C-alpha positions as CSV (number, residue, x, y, z in Angstrom):
1,M,44.6,11.6,-15.8
2,A,42.1,9.8,-18.0
3,R,39.2,8.1,-16.3
4,R,36.8,5.8,-18.1
5,V,33.6,4.1,-17.1
6,I,32.7,0.5,-17.3
7,T,30.0,0.0,-19.9
8,A,29.5,-3.7,-20.1
9,L,29.5,-6.7,-17.8
10,I,29.5,-9.4,-20.4
11,F,29.0,-12.7,-18.6
12,L,29.4,-14.6,-15.5
13,S,29.9,-18.3,-15.9
14,A,30.8,-21.2,-13.6
15,V,33.5,-23.6,-14.7
16,S,34.2,-27.0,-13.1
17,L,36.3,-29.2,-15.4
18,M,38.1,-31.7,-13.3
19,T,40.2,-34.7,-14.5
20,P,38.5,-37.9,-13.3
21,T,41.3,-38.7,-10.9
22,A,42.2,-35.2,-9.7
23,G,41.0,-35.5,-6.2
24,Y,41.0,-31.8,-5.8
25,P,37.6,-30.5,-7.1
26,Q,37.8,-26.9,-8.2
27,T,35.0,-24.6,-9.3
28,F,35.8,-21.3,-11.0
29,K,33.7,-18.5,-12.3
30,V,34.7,-16.1,-15.0
31,E,33.8,-12.4,-15.3
32,K,34.5,-10.2,-18.3
33,V,34.3,-6.4,-18.3
34,D,34.9,-4.1,-21.3
35,I,37.2,-1.4,-19.9
36,K,37.5,0.4,-23.2
37,G,40.6,2.3,-24.2
38,E,43.0,2.0,-27.1
39,G,46.2,0.0,-27.5
40,G,47.3,-3.6,-27.5
41,T,48.7,-5.3,-24.4
42,D,51.5,-7.4,-22.9
43,Y,51.8,-8.0,-19.1
44,I,49.3,-7.5,-16.4
45,T,50.3,-6.8,-12.8
46,V,48.5,-7.0,-9.4
47,E,49.2,-4.7,-6.5
48,A,48.2,-7.1,-3.7
49,A,48.2,-4.3,-1.0
50,T,45.3,-2.5,-2.8
51,G,43.8,-5.0,-5.2
52,R,44.6,-2.7,-8.1
53,V,45.6,-4.2,-11.5
54,F,48.0,-2.5,-13.9
55,V,47.1,-3.2,-17.5
56,S,49.6,-2.4,-20.3
57,R,48.1,-0.7,-23.4
58,A,51.0,-0.1,-25.8
59,T,51.3,3.7,-25.1
60,H,49.8,4.0,-21.7
61,M,49.2,1.9,-18.5
62,M,45.6,1.6,-17.3
63,V,44.9,1.1,-13.6
64,V,41.9,-1.0,-12.7
65,E,40.1,-1.9,-9.5
66,G,40.4,-5.7,-9.5
67,A,37.2,-6.4,-7.5
68,S,34.9,-4.4,-9.9
69,G,36.7,-3.8,-13.1
70,K,36.4,0.0,-12.6
71,V,39.1,2.0,-14.3
72,L,40.8,4.1,-11.6
73,G,43.4,6.0,-13.6
74,D,45.9,6.0,-16.4
75,I,49.6,6.5,-16.7
76,P,50.3,8.2,-20.1
77,N,53.3,8.4,-22.3
78,T,54.7,4.9,-21.9
79,P,55.6,4.1,-25.6
80,G,55.9,0.4,-26.2
81,V,55.0,-0.5,-22.6
82,H,55.4,-4.1,-21.6
83,G,54.6,-4.3,-17.9
84,A,54.7,-2.8,-14.4
85,G,56.8,-3.5,-11.3
86,I,55.3,-2.5,-8.0
87,A,57.5,-1.6,-5.0
88,T,54.9,-1.0,-2.3
89,K,57.3,-0.2,0.5
90,A,59.0,2.5,-1.5
91,G,55.7,3.8,-2.8
92,H,56.8,3.6,-6.4
93,G,55.8,1.7,-9.5
94,F,57.9,1.2,-12.7
95,T,56.9,0.6,-16.3
96,T,59.1,-0.9,-19.0
97,N,58.8,1.3,-22.2
98,G,60.4,-0.5,-25.1
99,G,59.5,2.2,-27.5
100,D,61.9,4.8,-26.1
101,Q,64.2,2.6,-24.0
102,T,63.0,4.2,-20.7
103,V,61.4,3.1,-17.5
104,T,58.7,5.4,-16.1
105,M,58.9,5.7,-12.3
106,F,55.6,6.8,-10.8
107,D,54.0,7.5,-7.4
108,L,51.7,4.6,-6.4
109,K,49.3,6.9,-4.6
110,T,48.8,9.6,-7.2
111,L,50.0,7.8,-10.3
112,D,52.0,10.9,-11.1
113,V,55.3,10.4,-13.0
114,V,58.4,10.9,-10.7
115,K,61.1,10.5,-13.4
116,Q,62.0,8.8,-16.7
117,I,64.9,6.4,-16.4
118,K,67.0,5.8,-19.5
119,V,67.9,2.1,-19.5
120,G,68.6,0.9,-23.0
121,P,67.1,-1.3,-25.8
122,G,65.0,-4.4,-25.4
123,L,63.0,-3.5,-22.3
124,D,60.4,-6.2,-21.6
125,G,59.8,-8.1,-18.3
126,V,59.7,-6.4,-14.9
127,M,59.2,-7.6,-11.4
128,Y,59.9,-6.5,-7.8
129,D,62.4,-8.6,-5.7
130,E,61.2,-7.7,-2.2
131,A,63.9,-9.5,-0.3
132,D,66.7,-7.7,-2.1
133,D,64.6,-4.6,-2.6
134,K,65.2,-4.2,-6.3
135,I,63.1,-3.7,-9.4
136,I,64.4,-6.4,-11.8
137,L,64.2,-5.9,-15.6
138,T,64.8,-8.6,-18.2
139,N,65.8,-7.0,-21.6
140,H,65.8,-8.4,-25.1
141,S,68.9,-6.4,-25.9
142,R,71.5,-7.0,-28.5
143,P,74.0,-8.5,-29.0
144,I,73.0,-10.2,-25.7
145,G,70.1,-10.1,-23.3
146,T,70.6,-8.4,-20.0
147,L,69.1,-8.1,-16.5
148,T,68.9,-4.7,-14.9
149,A,68.4,-4.0,-11.2
150,I,67.0,-0.6,-10.2
151,D,66.8,0.9,-6.7
152,P,63.0,1.4,-6.1
153,K,63.5,4.4,-3.8
154,T,65.8,6.5,-6.0
155,G,65.3,5.0,-9.5
156,D,69.1,4.6,-9.9
157,I,70.4,1.7,-11.8
158,A,72.1,-0.6,-9.3
159,A,73.5,-3.3,-11.6
160,T,73.4,-4.8,-15.1
161,V,74.1,-8.5,-15.8
162,E,74.7,-10.0,-19.2
163,L,72.8,-13.2,-19.9
164,E,73.3,-16.1,-22.3
165,D,70.2,-15.4,-24.5
166,T,68.8,-12.5,-26.5
167,S,65.3,-13.4,-25.3
168,P,65.2,-13.4,-21.5
169,E,61.6,-13.5,-20.3
170,G,60.2,-13.7,-16.8
171,A,62.2,-13.5,-13.6
172,A,61.5,-14.7,-10.0
173,A,63.4,-14.4,-6.7
174,D,63.7,-16.9,-3.9
175,G,64.2,-14.3,-1.1
176,Q,67.6,-15.7,-0.3
177,G,69.7,-13.8,-2.8
178,H,68.9,-15.7,-6.0
179,I,67.1,-14.5,-9.1
180,F,65.9,-17.0,-11.7
181,V,65.5,-15.9,-15.3
182,N,63.8,-17.9,-18.1
183,N,65.6,-17.8,-21.4
184,E,63.1,-18.3,-24.2
185,G,65.6,-18.9,-27.0
186,K,68.0,-21.3,-25.3
187,N,65.3,-23.1,-23.1
188,T,67.2,-22.5,-19.9
189,I,66.9,-20.9,-16.5
190,Q,69.9,-18.8,-15.4
191,V,70.6,-18.1,-11.7
192,I,71.9,-14.7,-10.7
193,D,73.4,-13.8,-7.3
194,A,71.7,-10.7,-6.2
195,K,74.7,-9.6,-4.1
196,S,77.6,-10.0,-6.6
197,W,75.3,-9.6,-9.6
198,K,77.0,-12.6,-11.3
199,V,75.5,-15.5,-13.1
200,T,76.1,-18.7,-11.1
201,A,74.3,-21.4,-13.1
202,S,72.4,-22.2,-16.2
203,W,69.9,-25.1,-16.2
204,P,68.3,-26.8,-19.2
205,L,64.5,-27.1,-19.1
206,S,63.8,-29.9,-21.5
207,P,61.0,-30.9,-22.3
208,C,60.0,-27.2,-22.0
209,E,60.3,-25.1,-25.2
210,G,60.2,-21.3,-25.1
211,P,60.0,-20.7,-21.3
212,T,58.3,-17.3,-20.6
213,G,56.3,-17.0,-17.4
214,I,57.9,-18.0,-14.1
215,A,57.0,-18.2,-10.4
216,Y,58.8,-19.4,-7.3
217,D,57.3,-21.4,-4.3
218,K,59.1,-20.8,-1.1
219,G,57.4,-23.6,0.8
220,T,58.7,-26.3,-1.5
221,N,61.7,-24.5,-3.1
222,R,60.3,-25.1,-6.6
223,I,60.4,-22.9,-9.7
224,F,57.5,-23.1,-12.2
225,S,58.3,-22.2,-15.8
226,G,55.4,-21.6,-18.2
227,C,56.1,-23.0,-21.7
228,S,54.2,-23.7,-24.8
229,N,52.5,-27.2,-24.7
230,T,54.6,-28.5,-21.7
231,S,55.5,-26.4,-18.6
232,V,58.0,-27.6,-16.1
233,V,58.7,-27.6,-12.3
234,V,62.4,-27.2,-11.3
235,D,64.1,-28.0,-8.0
236,A,65.7,-24.6,-7.1
237,S,68.5,-26.3,-5.2
238,T,69.7,-28.6,-8.0
239,G,68.2,-27.2,-11.2
240,K,66.7,-30.6,-12.0
241,V,63.3,-30.7,-13.8
242,V,61.1,-32.7,-11.4
243,A,57.7,-32.6,-13.1
244,S,56.1,-31.6,-16.4
245,I,52.6,-30.2,-17.0
246,K,50.6,-30.4,-20.2
247,N,49.0,-27.2,-21.2
248,G,48.2,-25.1,-24.3
249,T,50.1,-22.8,-26.6
250,R,51.2,-19.1,-26.7
251,V,51.9,-19.0,-23.0
252,D,53.6,-15.7,-22.0
253,A,53.2,-15.6,-18.2
254,L,52.4,-17.8,-15.3
255,G,50.4,-17.2,-12.0
256,W,50.9,-18.8,-8.6
257,D,48.6,-18.8,-5.6
258,P,50.8,-20.1,-2.8
259,S,48.1,-20.5,-0.1
260,R,45.8,-22.5,-2.4
261,K,48.7,-24.2,-4.2
262,L,47.4,-23.4,-7.6
263,I,49.3,-22.6,-10.8
264,Y,47.6,-20.7,-13.5
265,I,49.0,-21.1,-17.1
266,P,47.4,-18.9,-19.7
267,N,47.1,-20.4,-23.2
268,G,46.6,-17.6,-25.6
269,G,46.4,-19.9,-28.6
270,E,43.4,-21.8,-27.2
271,G,41.8,-18.9,-25.2
272,N,41.9,-20.7,-21.9
273,V,43.8,-21.2,-18.7
274,T,45.2,-24.5,-17.4
275,V,44.8,-24.6,-13.6
276,V,47.2,-27.0,-11.8
277,H,47.2,-28.1,-8.2
278,Q,50.5,-28.8,-6.4
279,D,49.9,-32.1,-4.7
280,S,53.4,-32.4,-3.4
281,P,56.7,-30.7,-4.3
282,D,57.1,-33.0,-7.3
283,T,53.5,-34.0,-8.1
284,Y,51.0,-31.8,-10.0
285,T,47.4,-32.4,-11.2
286,V,45.5,-30.4,-13.8
287,V,42.2,-29.6,-12.0
288,A,40.5,-27.3,-14.6
289,T,40.7,-25.7,-18.0
290,V,39.0,-22.4,-17.7
291,P,37.8,-20.6,-20.9
292,T,38.9,-17.0,-21.2
293,F,39.4,-15.2,-24.5
294,A,41.4,-16.0,-27.6
295,G,44.9,-14.3,-27.4
296,A,44.9,-13.8,-23.6
297,K,48.4,-15.1,-22.8
298,T,49.5,-13.2,-19.7
299,I,48.1,-13.4,-16.2
300,A,48.5,-12.2,-12.6
301,V,47.2,-13.7,-9.4
302,D,46.3,-11.6,-6.3
303,P,47.4,-13.7,-3.3
304,V,45.0,-11.8,-1.0
305,T,41.7,-12.2,-3.0
306,H,42.9,-15.3,-4.9
307,N,41.5,-13.7,-8.1
308,A,43.4,-14.4,-11.4
309,Y,43.4,-11.5,-13.9
310,L,43.9,-11.5,-17.7
311,F,43.4,-8.8,-20.3
312,Q,42.8,-9.0,-24.1
313,P,41.6,-6.5,-26.6
314,E,39.0,-7.8,-29.2
315,R,39.5,-6.5,-32.7
316,G,37.1,-6.2,-35.6
317,P,38.0,-7.2,-39.2
318,A,41.3,-6.0,-40.5
319,P,41.2,-3.6,-43.5
320,P,42.0,-5.3,-46.8
321,P,45.7,-4.8,-47.8
322,A,46.6,-2.6,-50.7
323,P,47.1,-4.6,-53.9
324,D,50.8,-3.8,-54.0
325,A,51.4,-4.3,-50.2
326,P,54.3,-6.6,-49.3
327,T,53.7,-9.8,-47.4
328,P,54.1,-9.2,-43.6
329,A,57.4,-10.6,-42.2
330,P,56.8,-13.5,-39.7
331,G,57.0,-12.6,-36.1
332,R,58.3,-14.5,-33.1
333,G,57.6,-18.2,-33.6
334,G,56.7,-17.7,-37.2
335,R,53.6,-15.7,-36.5
336,G,53.1,-12.8,-38.8
337,R,51.0,-10.0,-37.4
338,G,49.9,-8.3,-40.6
339,P,47.2,-5.6,-40.6
340,Q,45.0,-5.4,-37.5
341,G,41.4,-4.3,-37.3
342,P,40.1,-1.7,-34.8
343,I,39.6,-2.5,-31.2
344,I,35.9,-3.1,-30.6
345,A,36.2,-4.2,-26.9
346,A,38.9,-4.4,-24.2
347,W,38.2,-7.4,-22.0
348,F,39.4,-7.3,-18.4
349,I,38.9,-10.9,-17.3
350,V,38.7,-12.2,-13.7
351,I,38.8,-15.9,-12.7
352,K,37.4,-16.4,-9.2
353,Q,36.8,-19.4,-7.0
């Protein structure tokens, strides 16, 4: 198990950027710690019971103490890892490894690997549906995207559901037998019955484009879908879009603090987070725009400490391409990755109130 030491506490800043008519003054401070290590990133996950944060690093999963930024451990051999699902009651965690089409099931106490679960292509999003006691995977599989349910105690695959899009992203559950999945390509939410494992509805999300991050608020029965430029709020009973929220670009996750009624939308394109207060079920006010780091597009909120966490590696200059090198193919959304420079810092970012 690799252990690394924090070497830099970069800055502590106070942020209070309210809209003039917000009525909900919010002050935030931002901490950045260089946790070192190699590999890019995708999702970041909080274990609320312990305050640990699981940070994906392309081929391994780092485990960080949220309060201090101290690296506590590392889960190796997770090729193409996207995220982690935490099933505290079962004592197991799960990583989605797109590189070899497996899910790593590990012990939450020791971080030791319990088993490798062969699932299939396109592994991406992962979450724990506590009410239905299932780990839920959303897969960019072909010819159609799928949702996979895993028993968190045994690691057995309980169900597979075909979706309407090849790019399903985040999933959220309402605790009453419904799972909601954002479809990035078709700009919809699909509803899955967690007992029959059948799709029961598909809801358009206009004016949202490219929905990714998602959260559900039990108190108001509302779904929050994070989208580029304009995120939306959906009535979970009817599927109607009841509010829209202006934010930035390259959104790839969404955080929700139910007790403080705050939505956190990470804008990787602008290197900041749009913080939104839920005034009522259908009314929302942007209360702050918090600077983070360019490219940081996923986020997780600890409902106990109320801290919001992001992670983003910083890279040095890319090496010059060879004279005869082909032009890189464009990535999702027309963004070509091209050659990348070496990682010079690995920023674990904490937003506190």
